[in-house]
N, CA and C of each residue as an Amber inpcrd file, in Angstrom:
protein
   720
  30.9960000  15.1570000  17.3690000  30.3700000  14.9260000  18.4650000
  30.5220000  13.0860000  18.7160000  31.5710000  13.3980000  20.0040000
  31.8020000  11.6220000  20.6360000  30.7910000  10.9750000  21.2730000
  30.7620000   9.8240000  20.6710000  30.0360000   9.0070000  21.1400000
  30.2380000   8.5690000  22.4750000  29.3210000   8.6920000  23.2530000
  29.2290000   8.2610000  24.5050000  29.2670000   6.7960000  24.9920000
  29.9940000   5.8120000  26.2350000  29.7210000   4.5060000  26.1150000
  28.7110000   4.2110000  26.6620000  27.8540000   2.7810000  26.1930000
  27.1190000   2.5890000  26.1320000  26.8860000   2.0130000  27.5200000
  25.5880000   1.8220000  28.2980000  25.4990000   1.5160000  29.7710000
  25.2270000  -0.4900000  29.1680000  24.8550000  -1.0630000  30.2810000
  25.0150000  -2.5730000  29.9890000  23.3480000  -2.8550000  29.7460000
  22.3020000  -1.9950000  30.1570000  21.2150000  -2.5650000  29.6940000
  21.0790000  -1.8090000  28.3420000  20.1240000  -2.8600000  27.5360000
  19.5540000  -2.0850000  26.5150000  20.7470000  -1.6330000  25.5600000
  22.0100000  -2.7580000  25.2960000  23.1540000  -2.1510000  24.2180000
  22.9210000  -1.4280000  22.9450000  21.9050000  -2.6090000  22.4880000
  21.6800000  -2.4070000  21.1860000  21.1620000  -1.3110000  20.8860000
  19.8540000  -1.4240000  21.6170000  19.1070000   0.2500000  21.6320000
  19.8440000   1.1260000  22.1820000  20.7560000   1.6150000  22.9250000
  21.7420000   2.4010000  22.9710000  22.5600000   3.0540000  22.0770000
  23.5130000   1.6740000  21.5120000  24.2690000   1.9440000  20.2260000
  23.1710000   2.9210000  19.2700000  21.7230000   1.6800000  19.2360000
  20.7450000   2.6790000  17.4560000  20.5620000   4.1680000  18.0860000
  20.4950000   4.4950000  19.4370000  20.0890000   5.4420000  19.6910000
  21.2620000   6.5060000  19.4450000  22.6890000   6.7840000  19.7700000
  23.4480000   7.4860000  19.6950000  24.0560000   7.8960000  18.1300000
  23.7750000   6.1840000  17.4810000  24.1670000   6.4930000  15.8410000
  23.3270000   7.1300000  14.9910000  22.4470000   7.5500000  15.6190000
  20.9260000   8.2040000  15.4760000  20.7850000   9.3580000  15.1820000
  21.5610000  10.0280000  16.7850000  21.8070000  10.7090000  16.9190000
  22.8520000  11.8540000  16.0600000  24.0870000  10.7870000  16.1010000
  24.9430000  10.8910000  14.7360000  24.7060000  11.4660000  13.4390000
  23.6380000  10.5280000  12.8440000  23.1680000  10.6830000  11.4660000
  22.2040000  12.1670000  11.5180000  21.1730000  12.1410000  12.6460000
  20.4630000  13.2950000  12.5110000  21.4710000  15.2210000  12.4250000
  22.1410000  14.9770000  13.7690000  22.9810000  15.9970000  13.6460000
  23.9270000  16.0740000  13.1390000  23.9290000  15.9190000  11.3470000
  24.8720000  15.9300000  10.4880000  26.7800000  15.3140000  10.4190000
  26.5040000  14.8350000  11.8650000  28.2890000  14.3960000  11.9640000
  28.3990000  13.6130000  10.6150000  27.5010000  12.4020000   9.9220000
  27.9890000  12.3160000   8.5240000  26.6420000  12.6050000   7.6060000
  27.6510000  13.0300000   6.2990000  26.6980000  13.4100000   5.2620000
  25.8310000  11.9020000   4.6080000  24.6460000  12.6990000   3.8630000
  24.0830000  11.5230000   3.0350000  25.4900000  11.2690000   1.9820000
  25.3640000   9.8610000   1.3950000  26.5260000   9.3750000   1.1020000
  27.9460000   8.9350000   1.7710000  28.5210000   9.5870000   2.5040000
  29.6170000   8.8770000   3.4140000  29.6220000   7.8740000   4.1840000
  31.0560000   7.3930000   3.7910000  30.6400000   6.0200000   4.6350000
  30.8770000   6.0500000   6.0850000  30.1110000   5.4750000   6.7380000
  30.6180000   5.1750000   8.3590000  31.8950000   4.6530000   8.8330000
  32.0220000   4.8110000  10.4010000  33.5240000   3.6760000  10.4070000
  32.6900000   2.8500000  10.1410000  34.0360000   1.8270000  10.8680000
  33.7990000   0.5150000  10.4370000  33.3630000   0.0810000  12.0880000
  33.0890000  -1.3800000  11.8910000  32.0580000  -1.6980000  12.5980000
  33.3010000  -1.8090000  14.0830000  34.4410000  -1.7520000  13.8660000
  35.7250000  -1.9170000  15.0500000  35.5940000  -0.8260000  15.2500000
  35.8240000   0.2180000  14.8010000  35.7890000   1.7510000  15.3210000
  34.7180000   1.9390000  16.4430000  33.5750000   1.6780000  15.4860000
  32.1630000   2.5950000  16.3240000  32.6750000   1.2270000  17.2660000
  32.5350000   0.3780000  17.5990000  32.9220000  -0.5390000  19.0240000
  33.5240000  -0.0060000  19.7190000  34.6190000   1.0110000  19.4370000
  36.1130000   0.9580000  20.2630000  35.0630000   2.3230000  20.8780000
  34.6170000   3.1930000  19.8670000  33.3740000   4.5190000  20.4790000
  32.6150000   4.4440000  21.4650000  31.9670000   3.2090000  21.1490000
  30.4650000   3.0170000  21.8750000  30.8260000   2.3520000  23.1730000
  32.2280000   1.5700000  23.2830000  32.4160000   0.7250000  24.5580000
  31.8690000  -0.4150000  24.2040000  31.4330000  -0.9210000  23.5930000
  30.3670000  -2.4230000  23.4000000  31.1910000  -3.1210000  21.8140000
  30.7240000  -4.2950000  22.1150000  31.2600000  -5.1230000  21.3670000
  30.7160000  -4.9470000  19.9560000  31.2350000  -6.0890000  18.9080000
  30.9620000  -5.8810000  17.1960000  29.9660000  -6.2230000  17.3310000
  29.2280000  -7.6210000  17.8340000  27.9620000  -7.6500000  17.4570000
  27.0720000  -6.8730000  17.9540000  27.0080000  -6.0870000  18.8530000
  25.7680000  -4.8740000  19.3560000  26.0260000  -3.8850000  18.6000000
  27.2900000  -3.7270000  18.0110000  26.9960000  -2.3210000  16.2850000
  26.4750000  -3.0180000  15.3200000  27.2660000  -4.1200000  14.9630000
  26.4930000  -4.7360000  13.6470000  24.8750000  -4.8210000  13.6810000
  24.3790000  -5.4320000  15.3460000  22.7800000  -5.1300000  15.3400000
  22.0480000  -3.7680000  15.1750000  22.7950000  -2.6970000  15.5760000
  22.2090000  -1.5020000  15.9610000  22.4480000  -1.0910000  14.3440000
  22.8460000  -1.0330000  13.5020000  23.7480000  -1.0460000  11.9250000
  22.6750000  -1.5020000  11.5350000  22.1260000  -2.7700000  11.7130000
  20.8730000  -3.6010000  11.1540000  20.0980000  -2.6200000  10.7920000
  19.2700000  -2.4770000  12.4350000  18.4600000  -1.4250000  12.5740000
  18.5020000  -0.2460000  12.1440000  19.0770000   0.4850000  11.6810000
  19.0950000   1.6230000  11.2100000  19.5450000   1.7020000   9.5420000
  19.6500000   0.4350000   8.9750000  19.3920000   0.3690000   7.6070000
  18.2050000  -0.0830000   7.4010000  17.6340000  -0.6990000   7.9120000
  15.6890000  -1.3090000   8.1100000  14.7890000  -0.1360000   8.1480000
  15.5050000   0.9420000   9.0920000  15.1160000   2.4200000   8.7780000
  15.1500000   3.1720000   7.6590000  16.1740000   2.5030000   6.8650000
  16.3810000   3.6130000   5.4170000  17.1120000   4.5980000   5.8310000
  17.7000000   4.9150000   7.0130000  19.0250000   5.7370000   7.4030000
  20.4230000   5.5710000   6.6560000  20.7700000   4.0150000   7.0070000
  21.8540000   3.8540000   5.9950000  21.6670000   2.7560000   5.0030000
  23.2240000   2.1940000   4.2920000  22.7520000   1.1400000   3.5300000
  24.1160000   0.5740000   3.2350000  24.0250000  -0.8340000   3.6550000
  25.2920000  -1.8160000   3.3090000  25.3850000  -2.4190000   1.9160000
  26.8140000  -1.4300000   1.6220000  27.1820000  -2.2610000   0.1170000
  28.2880000  -3.5680000   0.3920000  27.7910000  -4.4090000  -0.0330000
  28.7990000  -5.7020000   0.0250000  30.2620000  -5.6200000  -0.4410000
  30.7230000  -5.5850000   0.7080000  32.5620000  -5.5760000   0.3590000
  32.8120000  -3.9380000   0.2980000  32.0690000  -3.0940000   0.6230000
  32.6100000  -1.4200000   0.5290000  32.1170000  -0.9840000   1.8310000
  31.3540000  -1.6930000   2.9080000  31.2700000  -0.7380000   3.8590000
  29.7500000  -0.2030000   4.2170000  29.4040000   0.6230000   5.0990000
  28.2000000   0.9400000   5.2180000  28.0620000   2.3390000   5.2320000
  26.9330000   2.8450000   4.5770000  27.0400000   4.0640000   3.5110000
  25.7580000   5.0900000   4.2460000  25.9530000   6.4680000   4.4830000
  24.3780000   7.3160000   4.7000000  23.8260000   7.0480000   4.2210000
  22.7180000   6.5790000   4.2180000  20.9380000   6.6350000   3.0430000
  20.5660000   8.4970000   2.9220000  20.3650000   8.1110000   4.3750000
  19.3500000   9.6130000   4.7640000  19.3540000  10.0790000   5.9140000
  19.5760000  11.4620000   5.9910000  19.7460000  11.8220000   7.2980000
  18.5890000  12.4500000   8.1600000  17.1390000  12.2080000   7.6330000
  16.1630000  12.4800000   7.7750000  15.2790000  11.3130000   8.7800000
  15.2170000  11.0890000  10.1060000  14.8040000   9.7750000  10.6600000
  13.1540000   9.9830000  10.6370000  12.4780000   8.9690000  10.2260000
  11.6730000   8.7750000   9.7920000  10.6960000   8.5580000  11.1940000
  11.1020000   8.0150000  11.9950000  10.6100000   7.9750000  13.3390000
  10.3480000   9.2270000  13.6520000  11.4340000  10.1870000  14.1790000
  11.4810000  11.4720000  14.6250000   9.9390000  11.8120000  13.9110000
   9.8220000  12.1170000  12.3880000   8.6550000  12.5500000  12.1670000
   7.3030000  11.6530000  12.7410000   7.3760000  10.9130000  12.7390000
   6.0160000  10.3830000  13.5150000   5.9960000  10.4530000  15.0660000
   6.7920000  10.7820000  15.6300000   6.5980000  11.1650000  17.0980000
   6.4760000  12.7190000  17.0870000   6.8020000  13.4580000  15.6380000
   6.0750000  14.9640000  15.5810000   4.3660000  14.4720000  15.6990000
   4.0380000  14.0410000  14.9340000   3.0930000  13.9030000  14.2130000
   2.1150000  13.5270000  15.3120000   2.6730000  12.6560000  16.0270000
   1.6360000  11.6620000  17.0310000   1.4390000  13.0630000  18.2380000
   2.9400000  14.3300000  18.4930000   2.3370000  14.8690000  19.1810000
   1.4480000  16.2080000  19.3890000   1.6420000  16.0720000  17.6670000
   0.3600000  17.7970000  17.2170000  -0.5880000  17.6010000  17.6180000
  -1.4630000  18.6990000  17.3170000  -2.9860000  18.4340000  17.5400000
  -3.2720000  18.1240000  16.6910000  -5.0250000  17.8780000  17.1390000
  -6.0600000  17.5210000  16.3790000  -6.3450000  18.5480000  14.9680000
  -6.2690000  19.3540000  15.1240000  -6.4920000  20.4140000  14.2780000
  -5.4480000  20.8500000  13.2620000  -4.1000000  20.4770000  13.7110000
  -2.6500000  20.6690000  13.0230000  -2.5940000  19.6420000  12.1050000
  -2.7920000  18.8420000  12.7650000  -3.0550000  16.9460000  11.8550000
  -4.1020000  16.8860000  10.7420000  -5.3990000  17.7200000  11.1090000
  -6.3370000  17.4000000   9.8850000  -6.1840000  18.8830000   8.8390000
  -5.4000000  19.8990000   9.4180000  -5.0570000  21.0740000   8.6110000
  -3.5990000  20.3380000   7.2080000  -2.9010000  19.7300000   8.1060000
  -1.9650000  19.0700000   7.0120000  -2.4450000  18.3050000   6.2050000
  -3.5220000  17.0830000   6.3290000  -4.0690000  16.2190000   5.6740000
  -5.0340000  17.4400000   4.7850000  -5.4200000  18.1330000   4.6450000
  -6.6400000  18.7590000   3.7770000  -5.0970000  19.5980000   2.8630000
  -4.2990000  19.9580000   3.2550000  -3.2930000  20.0220000   1.9050000
  -3.0020000  18.9540000   1.5990000  -2.6500000  17.4960000   1.8450000
  -2.2220000  16.5600000   1.2570000  -3.6500000  16.1080000   0.1510000
  -4.3040000  15.8760000   1.0240000  -5.5650000  15.5570000  -0.1340000
  -6.1850000  16.1330000  -1.1220000  -6.0230000  17.8130000  -1.0030000
  -6.3480000  18.7050000  -2.0110000  -5.5420000  19.1970000  -3.1040000
  -4.0830000  18.3530000  -2.7480000  -3.4530000  18.3370000  -3.8820000
  -3.4080000  17.0250000  -4.4660000  -3.6030000  16.1670000  -4.2870000
  -3.7440000  14.7280000  -4.3560000  -5.0500000  14.8810000  -5.2730000
  -6.2440000  15.5330000  -5.0660000  -7.4320000  14.9770000  -5.7830000
  -7.0090000  16.2810000  -7.0720000  -6.3520000  17.1760000  -6.8720000
  -5.9630000  17.8130000  -8.3830000  -5.0990000  17.2530000  -9.3610000
  -4.0280000  16.5620000  -8.7030000  -3.6920000  15.8370000  -9.4250000
  -3.7800000  14.6240000 -10.2700000  -4.9890000  13.6950000  -9.5870000
  -6.0820000  13.0160000  -9.5210000  -6.5500000  13.4030000 -10.6940000
  -7.7780000  14.4570000 -10.8030000  -8.1950000  14.4060000 -11.7550000
  -7.5510000  14.6140000 -13.1540000  -6.2080000  15.1380000 -13.2370000
  -5.1630000  15.6560000 -14.5700000  -4.5830000  14.1600000 -14.7870000
  -4.5530000  12.7630000 -14.2730000  -3.6780000  11.9070000 -14.2290000
  -4.3530000  10.7620000 -14.1940000  -5.4260000  10.7760000 -13.7870000
  -6.3400000   9.5320000 -13.3460000  -6.7510000   8.6830000 -14.7510000
  -6.4930000   7.2920000 -14.9780000  -6.9370000   6.4320000 -15.8960000
  -8.2780000   6.0450000 -15.7960000  -8.4280000   5.0800000 -16.9640000
  -9.6380000   4.2810000 -16.4620000  -9.9590000   3.1360000 -15.2710000
  -8.3460000   2.3270000 -15.0920000  -8.9900000   1.6690000 -14.2750000
  -8.6610000   2.4160000 -12.7310000  -7.9930000   3.7920000 -12.6160000
  -8.4900000   4.9800000 -11.0750000  -9.5780000   5.0890000 -10.8330000
 -10.0760000   5.6770000 -11.9420000 -12.0320000   5.6150000 -12.0440000
 -12.5870000   4.6580000 -11.5850000 -12.4250000   2.9970000 -11.9200000
 -13.2440000   2.1700000 -11.6580000 -12.8380000   1.5820000 -10.0000000
 -11.5610000   2.4730000  -9.5020000 -11.3000000   1.7930000  -8.5150000
 -11.9680000   3.2440000  -7.5580000 -12.0060000   4.3820000  -7.6040000
 -12.9180000   4.9660000  -7.0870000 -14.0250000   4.8590000  -7.1480000
 -14.5090000   4.2720000  -8.2750000 -16.0200000   4.3500000  -7.7140000
 -16.4150000   2.6560000  -7.1310000 -15.1540000   2.1180000  -7.1920000
 -16.0670000   0.9760000  -6.0650000 -15.8550000   1.1130000  -5.0440000
 -14.2430000   1.9700000  -4.5680000 -14.0800000   2.4470000  -3.4610000
 -15.6780000   3.1800000  -2.5490000 -16.3810000   4.0900000  -3.3690000
 -17.2790000   4.8440000  -2.9800000 -18.3650000   3.9530000  -2.7750000
 -19.0250000   2.8980000  -3.6700000 -19.8580000   1.9090000  -3.3290000
 -19.7270000   1.4490000  -2.1160000 -18.4360000   0.7990000  -1.9510000
 -18.3100000   0.4230000  -0.3380000 -17.9900000   1.1320000   0.7080000
 -17.8680000   2.1380000   0.4520000 -18.5160000   3.5110000   1.6310000
 -19.9870000   3.3390000   1.9310000 -20.4240000   3.5400000   1.0090000
 -21.9360000   3.6610000   0.8670000 -22.3500000   2.3120000   1.6390000
 -21.6550000   1.2000000   0.5350000 -22.4300000  -0.0110000   1.5320000
 -22.0260000  -0.3290000   3.2470000 -20.8070000   0.2700000   3.4170000
 -19.9050000  -0.2040000   4.8470000 -20.8200000   0.7280000   5.9590000
 -21.4160000   1.7580000   5.5480000 -22.1090000   2.7490000   6.5650000
 -21.2810000   4.0060000   6.8180000 -21.0510000   5.1410000   7.1850000
 -21.1800000   6.4350000   7.1050000 -19.6090000   6.7390000   8.0700000
 -19.7980000   5.6890000   8.4480000 -18.9150000   5.9340000   9.9780000
 -17.6000000   4.9130000   9.8770000 -17.3750000   4.1630000   8.8430000
 -16.2910000   2.7910000   8.9450000 -15.1690000   3.5360000   8.3730000
 -14.1760000   3.7270000   9.0030000 -12.8690000   4.3160000   8.9540000
 -12.2180000   3.2550000   7.8290000 -12.1990000   2.6150000   7.6390000
 -11.5380000   1.8880000   6.8240000 -12.0820000   2.2300000   5.2100000
 -13.2970000   1.8100000   5.5450000 -13.6850000   2.2270000   3.8710000
 -13.4350000   3.5930000   3.5370000 -13.6750000   4.3730000   4.8830000
 -13.3550000   6.1850000   3.6620000 -11.6270000   6.1410000   4.3190000
 -10.9160000   5.6380000   4.4490000  -9.4640000   5.3030000   4.2090000
  -9.2650000   5.0190000   2.7510000  -9.9630000   3.7060000   2.5660000
  -9.5800000   3.2440000   1.2090000 -10.2460000   4.1330000   0.1720000
 -11.0320000   4.8160000   0.0140000 -11.8220000   5.8850000  -0.7050000
 -10.4570000   6.8630000  -0.8330000  -9.8140000   7.1080000   0.0560000
  -8.7940000   8.8160000  -0.3490000  -7.5730000   8.1210000  -0.7610000
  -7.2090000   6.3210000  -0.6270000  -6.0810000   6.0390000  -1.1610000
  -6.1660000   5.9010000  -2.2560000  -7.7230000   5.6650000  -2.7810000
  -7.9540000   5.0480000  -4.4760000  -7.4170000   6.8190000  -4.7990000
  -7.6860000   7.8220000  -4.1800000  -7.9860000   8.8690000  -5.4020000
  -6.3970000   9.1660000  -5.2790000  -5.7200000   9.5410000  -3.7430000
  -3.7100000   9.4010000  -3.6660000  -3.2120000   8.1950000  -4.9370000
  -4.1690000   7.0690000  -4.7780000  -3.2660000   6.3990000  -5.8870000
  -3.8940000   6.9240000  -7.3320000  -4.4070000   7.5160000  -8.0240000
  -4.9780000   8.2930000  -9.1130000  -4.0530000   9.0590000  -9.6340000
  -2.9290000   9.7830000  -8.2920000  -2.0490000  10.7000000  -8.6920000
  -1.1150000  10.4220000  -9.6280000  -0.9800000   8.2610000  -9.3650000
   0.4860000   8.0250000  -9.7450000   1.8440000   8.3620000  -9.7600000
   1.9240000   9.0560000  -8.2260000   3.1010000   9.6510000  -7.9040000
   2.9050000   8.6680000  -6.6110000   4.1680000   7.8320000  -6.8170000
   4.9160000   6.9190000  -5.6870000   4.9530000   7.4680000  -4.4200000
   5.6490000   8.4930000  -4.5430000   6.1830000   9.4270000  -3.3460000
   5.1130000   9.7080000  -2.6330000   3.9170000  10.2550000  -3.0530000
   2.5850000  10.7180000  -2.4280000   1.4020000   9.3480000  -2.0180000
   1.6010000   8.1420000  -2.6100000   1.1070000   7.2430000  -1.9230000
   1.7810000   6.8080000  -0.5710000   3.1060000   6.9470000  -0.8360000
   3.5430000   6.3370000   0.4570000   3.4650000   7.3300000   1.6360000
   3.1640000   8.4190000   1.3480000   3.4420000   9.2970000   2.3690000
   2.2020000   9.5350000   3.0890000   1.2190000   9.0920000   2.0450000
   0.3970000   9.3630000   2.2560000  -0.7600000   8.2360000   3.0900000
  -0.3140000   6.5560000   2.7600000  -0.5780000   5.6640000   3.7270000
  -0.1640000   6.1020000   5.0180000   1.4350000   5.9280000   5.0030000
   1.9640000   6.7130000   6.4130000   1.0680000   7.9640000   7.6570000
   0.7450000   8.7380000   6.3980000   0.5530000   9.8020000   7.8920000
  -0.7850000   9.2800000   7.8450000  -1.7480000   8.8830000   7.1500000
  -2.7950000   9.0750000   7.1910000  -3.2380000   7.7750000   8.9730000
  -2.5900000   7.1350000   8.9780000  -2.4310000   5.8700000   9.9530000
  -2.3360000   6.3530000  11.3950000  -1.1600000   8.1060000  11.3100000
  -1.6250000   8.6600000  12.1370000  -1.9910000   9.7360000  12.3030000
  -2.7340000   9.9110000  11.2970000  -4.2360000  10.7560000  11.5860000
  -5.1770000  10.0740000  12.3370000  -5.5080000   8.9280000  12.0810000
  -6.4210000   8.4180000  13.1050000  -6.1790000   8.1990000  13.8330000
  -5.1770000   7.7930000  14.3330000  -5.0080000   7.9710000  15.5510000
  -4.8390000   9.0590000  17.1080000  -4.7370000  10.5970000  16.4910000
  -4.2640000  11.3140000  17.0310000  -5.9530000  11.9220000  17.0840000
  -6.4750000  11.3420000  16.0810000  -7.9370000  12.4250000  16.4230000
  -9.0080000  10.8970000  17.0320000  -8.9810000   9.8120000  17.6480000
  -8.8920000   9.2390000  18.1940000  -8.5390000   9.7250000  19.5320000
  -7.2380000   9.9510000  19.9890000  -7.5560000  10.1030000  21.2180000
  -7.1960000  11.5940000  21.3190000  -7.8790000  12.2910000  20.6360000
  -8.6140000  13.8800000  20.7390000  -9.7410000  13.7790000  20.8000000
 -10.7440000  13.0170000  20.5990000 -12.0200000  12.5430000  20.5480000
 -12.5740000  12.1820000  21.6360000 -11.5260000  10.9070000  22.0460000
 -12.1200000  10.3110000  23.3070000 -13.6240000   9.5210000  23.2370000
 -13.9850000   9.8570000  24.1370000 -15.4240000   9.0590000  23.7980000
 -16.9140000   9.6700000  22.5180000 -16.0820000  10.4980000  21.9920000
 -17.1310000  11.5470000  21.3040000 -16.9590000  11.5360000  19.8360000
 -17.2280000  11.3050000  19.0150000 -17.9090000  10.9500000  17.5640000
 -17.4080000  12.1550000  16.7110000 -16.5670000  12.0820000  15.7620000
 -16.5560000  12.9520000  14.4750000 -17.9840000  12.6190000  13.5410000
 -18.1870000  13.7370000  12.9870000 -19.8700000  14.1200000  12.4230000
 -19.3350000  12.3560000  11.0420000 -20.3890000  11.9670000  10.8400000
 -20.3730000  11.2780000   9.7450000 -20.3090000  11.7230000   8.4660000
 -19.4550000  10.5490000   7.8300000 -18.8330000  10.8300000   6.3930000
 -19.5630000  11.2430000   5.6430000 -19.5770000  12.4780000   4.9090000
 -20.2580000  12.6720000   4.0280000 -20.2300000  12.2490000   2.5860000
 -21.1840000  11.8800000   2.0720000 -21.2360000  10.3810000   0.9900000
 -21.3370000  11.6050000  -0.1170000 -22.8480000  12.2630000   0.0130000
 -22.9490000  12.9530000  -1.1400000 -21.0800000  14.1240000  -1.4700000
 -20.8250000  14.6320000  -0.4060000 -19.2790000  14.9830000  -0.9260000
 -18.5560000  14.2960000  -1.6290000 -18.4970000  12.7570000  -1.5000000
 -17.3880000  11.6270000  -1.6380000 -17.8300000  11.4300000  -2.8680000
 -18.9300000  11.4030000  -3.5270000 -19.3610000  11.5590000  -4.8780000
 -18.6190000  12.9910000  -5.7350000 -19.2970000  13.7120000  -5.1680000
 -18.7640000  14.9280000  -6.1780000 -17.7710000  14.9800000  -6.2820000
 -16.7590000  14.7760000  -5.6690000 -15.4070000  14.6080000  -5.7080000
 -14.6330000  13.5600000  -6.6050000 -15.3870000  12.3450000  -6.8000000
 -15.4320000  11.4660000  -7.7380000 -15.7460000  12.0350000  -8.9840000
 -16.5220000  12.6380000  -8.8510000 -17.5140000  13.1560000 -10.9780000
 -16.4810000  14.2000000 -10.9220000 -15.7030000  14.6860000  -9.8510000
 -14.4890000  15.9540000 -10.8240000 -13.6000000  15.8120000 -11.1030000
 -12.9760000  14.6090000 -10.7290000 -11.8130000  13.9530000 -10.9520000
 -12.0430000  13.4750000 -12.2950000 -13.7640000  12.0950000 -12.0720000
 -14.3190000  11.6090000 -13.5540000 -14.0370000  12.6890000 -14.6130000
 -14.5990000  14.5860000 -14.5980000 -14.3640000  14.9590000 -15.3610000
 -13.3140000  15.4900000 -15.5950000 -11.7490000  15.2360000 -14.9540000
 -10.7640000  16.0020000 -15.3990000 -10.9620000  17.5620000 -15.0910000
 -11.3350000  17.6720000 -13.8940000 -11.6680000  18.9620000 -13.2100000
 -10.4750000  19.1630000 -12.2640000  -9.3490000  19.9410000 -12.3010000
  -8.4210000  19.6410000 -11.1610000  -9.0160000  21.2670000 -10.3660000
  -9.4760000  21.9630000 -10.5230000  -9.5860000  22.6390000  -9.7340000
 -11.5480000  22.4050000  -8.7880000 -12.1770000  21.8130000  -9.6430000
 -13.2900000  21.2180000  -8.6680000 -13.1020000  20.1990000  -7.9770000
 -12.0490000  19.2310000  -8.4260000 -11.3790000  17.9980000  -7.5630000
 -10.9450000  18.7800000  -6.0820000 -10.1450000  19.7930000  -6.5830000
  -9.3760000  20.4730000  -5.5190000  -9.9360000  20.7260000  -4.1260000
 -11.4830000  21.7440000  -5.0450000 -12.6540000  22.3520000  -4.0610000
 -13.5470000  21.1570000  -3.1790000 -13.3980000  20.3900000  -3.7000000
 -14.5300000  19.1980000  -3.4230000 -13.5200000  18.2060000  -2.3550000
 -12.2550000  18.2710000  -2.6300000 -11.1710000  17.6050000  -1.4400000
 -11.4830000  18.2970000  -0.3500000 -10.9720000  19.4920000  -0.2440000
 -11.0040000  20.7600000   0.8730000 -12.8140000  20.7420000   1.7400000
 -13.8280000  20.2860000   0.9800000 -15.0400000  20.3240000   1.1310000
 -15.4350000  19.3600000   2.3700000 -14.5240000  18.4260000   1.6280000
 -14.7470000  17.0220000   2.5060000 -14.3210000  17.1600000   3.9610000
 -13.0790000  17.5300000   4.5150000 -12.5840000  18.0870000   5.5090000
 -13.3860000  19.1730000   5.9670000 -14.1270000  20.1900000   5.4750000
 -14.3220000  21.1370000   6.6840000 -15.3080000  20.8030000   7.4230000
 -16.0460000  19.9570000   7.7380000 -16.5440000  19.4190000   8.8830000
 -15.8390000  19.5870000   9.5190000 -15.0430000  18.5010000   9.6440000
 -13.9110000  17.4930000  10.9800000 -12.9210000  18.7990000  11.1500000
 -12.6230000  19.3960000  10.2610000 -11.9300000  20.8380000  11.2570000
 -13.0000000  21.3200000  11.9780000 -14.3190000  21.5350000  11.4590000
 -14.9940000  22.7060000  12.1970000 -15.2590000  22.2540000  13.6920000
 -15.5530000  20.1960000  13.8290000 -16.1880000  19.8420000  14.7150000
 -14.8210000  19.9540000  15.7220000 -13.7320000  19.6270000  15.0620000
 -12.5330000  19.7650000  16.2960000 -12.1750000  21.1610000  16.7650000
 -12.1200000  22.1520000  15.6220000 -12.2810000  23.6840000  16.5750000
 -13.1880000  23.8110000  17.4440000 -14.3710000  23.3050000  17.5250000
 -15.7970000  23.3970000  18.1940000 -15.3700000  22.6630000  19.6500000
 -15.0150000  21.5430000  19.2640000 -14.3490000  20.7240000  20.6560000
 -13.2770000  21.3570000  21.7070000 -12.3270000  22.3330000  21.0690000
 -11.3430000  22.9120000  21.3670000 -11.5790000  24.3550000  21.8140000
 -12.8720000  24.6590000  21.7050000 -13.4220000  25.9740000  21.9540000
 -14.4460000  25.4400000  22.9900000 -14.8000000  24.5220000  23.5080000
 -15.7590000  24.2070000  24.4790000 -15.0000000  23.5140000  25.0840000
 -14.1870000  23.2470000  25.2920000 -13.2940000  22.6280000  26.4640000
 -12.6180000  24.2000000  27.3710000 -11.7820000  24.7360000  26.2700000
 -11.5740000  26.1810000  26.4790000 -12.4160000  27.1480000  27.3430000
 -13.7260000  26.8480000  27.0040000 -14.9450000  27.9110000  27.8970000
 -15.1420000  26.8950000  29.1790000 -15.1100000  25.7380000  29.1620000
 -14.9570000  25.0790000  30.4570000 -14.0360000  25.1950000  31.5860000
 -12.7460000  25.5510000  30.7460000 -11.8620000  25.5790000  31.9400000
 -11.3310000  24.0150000  32.0250000 -11.5030000  23.1350000  31.3100000
 -10.9390000  21.8900000  31.5640000  -9.5080000  21.7560000  31.1510000
  -8.7280000  20.5310000  31.7660000  -7.5560000  20.2300000  30.9610000
  -7.3730000  19.1780000  29.9590000  -7.1620000  20.1880000  28.6600000
  -7.2220000  19.3470000  27.6710000  -6.5390000  17.9810000  27.2080000
  -6.2700000  17.0100000  28.4290000  -5.8480000  16.1150000  28.2960000
  -6.0650000  14.9690000  26.9650000  -6.7270000  14.9740000  26.0620000
  -6.9610000  14.3870000  24.7820000  -6.3710000  15.2800000  23.9920000
  -6.2090000  16.7120000  23.9470000  -6.1890000  17.3480000  23.0250000
  -4.8240000  18.1470000  23.1180000  -3.3400000  17.6380000  22.5430000
  -2.5650000  17.7970000  22.5970000  -2.0350000  19.5250000  22.1750000
  -1.9760000  20.2020000  22.3560000  -1.2130000  21.9090000  22.2970000
  -1.1410000  22.0660000  21.1670000  -1.5550000  23.1580000  20.3480000
  -0.9710000  23.3020000  18.8700000   0.0710000  24.0300000  18.9770000
   0.5280000  23.9370000  17.9990000   2.0210000  24.1900000  18.4100000
   1.7110000  25.5680000  17.3150000   3.1040000  26.4030000  17.0770000
   2.7790000  27.8660000  16.2900000   2.3580000  28.9550000  17.5980000
């Protein structure tokens, strides 16, 4: 795919988007060295400084990797920004269903892999959740991050940390002035007990139970809006 000459406004942004498109379209494979700054500048119709800044942006995004003296290589063709946009435009129920899948597996792994430090962290997070109130989003997130941390899977932790922020934003947008039901403290306690007992099946079951009521709340809200024949301004259309 030939690169189009960038316009005079937002040159760096334009170069970033065109290079990003090359990567996600498979123009270069992971491990390939991309063309030199001089070659890219000619293709884009911009200066080498603009290309250098655009490449720096994509290196920071994790798509490219600069190797001193060897050039710049493709590190990944999966664009995290595209994933982020997809999550933001997904329906609230879609997002919650994905969260159930992630947290159920995290709970199962936590029950198998947890150590003493993990259990202390879980108990501390549960205590904070009780003290801060059942609608404290930060306290609830800290609890679930403690569960995910007990998997001892670095990739799982990073994905969940990224995803959980998007879940909160989607739900806030979906609910508008309405509120989610209060956090079920007893259900959180049951999850901790299952992890402490080293029972992966019970831990997975409790993790799913924690999100059953939020899922039902969103489903009821969607149904209510449908029955009222109101435009679902705050509920993105479900995919599929």
